[in-house]
N, C-alpha and C positions, 0 to 999 in steps of 0.2 A: 468465647472471650478468654484470652490468656491471663493466667495469674502472674502478677508481678511480685518480685521479692520486696519485702518491706525494707525501707531505708531507715537506718539508725542515724539520727543526728546527735553529734556529740558537742558538748559545751567546750569552751577553751580549757577549762579546768580538767575535764575528762581527757582531753587530748594531751595535756601536760602529763597526766598519769601514764598514758600510753608511751609518751616520749621517754619518760624515766625508765620504764620497763625495757624499751628497745635499746636504750643506752647501756643498760646492764647486760643485755644480750650481746651487743656489739663489743663490749669490753672483754667478753669471754672468747670471741672469735679470733683466730689468727689473721694476720694481715693477708689480704687477698680480695678476690672479686666478691665473695659473699659478704665480707665485712663492709666493703665499699657500698654494696647494695643497701645494707642496713643503715649505714650512715647517710646515704642519699634519702632513704625513706624518712629518717629522723629530721633532716633538713626540710623536707616537704611538709611534714606534720607541723613543724615549728612555724613555717610560713602560713600554713592554713590556720593554725591557732591564733597567730598574730592578726590575720585578716578578720577572723571572726570577732576578736576583741575590738578591732577598729570599727567594724560595721554594726555591732550590737549596741543598741542604745543603753546608756547607763541606767541601772535600776530595773532593767527588764528581768522579769522572773523566768524561770525555766519553762513554766507552763505557757507563758506568753510567747517564748521563742518557738515552742513546738507548734503553736497555732499558725505561725507565719509560713 
């Protein structure tokens, strides 16, 4: 039986923290393909965080989210 990597589920608030860090990284990069790649990643993370906010029931605790 193969071992599978453990998946880490992040809350929208945790994703927002990652987005802020990546924005700081992007601000330091010169214009070019690397910066565009980071900006694309930021946009994807924003969309993912927004979808999680829309799909997560209000008042759900973090432990309840982890059980799902």
